[in-house]
C-alpha positions, 0 to 999 in steps of 0.5 A: 910471840909473832906467828906467821900468817902468810907463806911464799911456798914456791916455785923454786927458781922462779923469783921467790928471793926477789919477791920476798925482798921486794915485799918486805919493804912494805911497812906492814910486812915482816919477813923472816930474816932467814929465807927458807927455814923449811920448817914445814917440810922437815918431815919429808926427810929431804936431805937436800934442804937445810932445816933451820928450825926443827921445833915450833919454838925455834921456828917462831923465834925467827919472827921475834923481830916483828913489831906490830906488822899485820902481815908476817911471813916467810919464803920456803920454795921447797914447800911446793915440792914437799909431800907434807908441807901443805897439810902441815901449814894448814894444821899450823894455821887454817887461815894462812895465806899462800903465795905461789910464783910461777914462770914459763917452763922453758925459762924454769928448766934453764934456771934449774939446769944452771943452778945444778951445774954450779952446785955440782949436781949435773956434769953434762956438757950443756942443757941440750945434752941434759934435756935430750937424754931425758927426751930420748929415754922418755924420762927414764934417764937423767943427767942430774944426780937426783931428779928429772928436770921434766919432773921438777918443772911439772907443777900441777899435782904439787899445786893441787895439794894446796888447792885441795886443802886451803880455801881458794881465796887464800891462795894468790898466784904471781906470774914472774913475767907479770912481776917484771912487765907490770910490777905496780899492778902485780904488787898492788894485787899482792898487797891487797891479797895480804890485806895491807895498804895496796898503794905502797910502791916498793923499789924493784930490784933483782935479788938473786942473779943467775950465777956461774962458777968462777974457776971451772977446773977447781970446781971439777976437781972438788966435784970429783972429790965429793966436795961440790957445793951440793955435797957440802950442803948435804954433809953431816958435819956441814949440817952440824955447823949450820945448827951451831952457827944458827940460821942468821949467821949460817945464811950470811956465811953461805952468801959470802961463800957463794959470792967467792965461789961464783959470779953473776952471769946469764945463760942462753935461751933454749934453741927453738927446736929444743924449746918446742920439743920441751913445750910439746912434751909439757902440753898435757901438764900445762892443760892440767895446771890451767884447770887447777889454777883457772888461768890461761897459760896458752903462752906457755905453749909458745 
């Protein structure tokens, strides 16, 4: 039975879906057909993640389709935000390779906000209202039902968990901006890290577009009734259905429902004033992250 040897652990809302879909084109890579199995954060008690495998046997069955590929992996961006995943993965495989994809925090917060909007987790008027609420309360108030945007995009302590446990040579960083602007070099370096043919050139495409709700009035009504996508995801009956269907069929059903409920869209960038305020607040966090990953992130302050 195949055992995964590399893990895309995050960051969520930073291109993990596209990264996973692109690299699985490599003939020497096998990816779990189920994205986000979330096996290694099952002990967190995180009610916002669907756990597709609760036992190691169930988890390893996700890789039954492997046919001799050297690099076998999965992508669960929730691992980066987990308190336990880094240690759990290391206990599972001390030689595991860790892939972390990062993006500019101003773009990251936009992605988190608009995802929350269509999931029904944030009913604020717009991103300016949401971020201003946090700025003015110094993070004590937030419009998201469950968390602060400033907290969820602060990554240094989360990434430090992996650097504290894994050999640094076993951790590879991908910058989303570089993946878009210099794809050949980005994937060559990644394939070299995975110790497979770095000369393979995959077909690049975006596999996870920004989305917005098709019918806003219906969305507001369902949210008011506790039937938003986020509410359904956390519903016990819905989670039972996920277990009955199995991860493959469940993933297809979710994709079908998402395409009915939402449509591809784009969202506006932050205003210059809001962007500057955000990046100023994150300056110390950015400095800390630079030290952890030993990368120049000066462009994150612009």
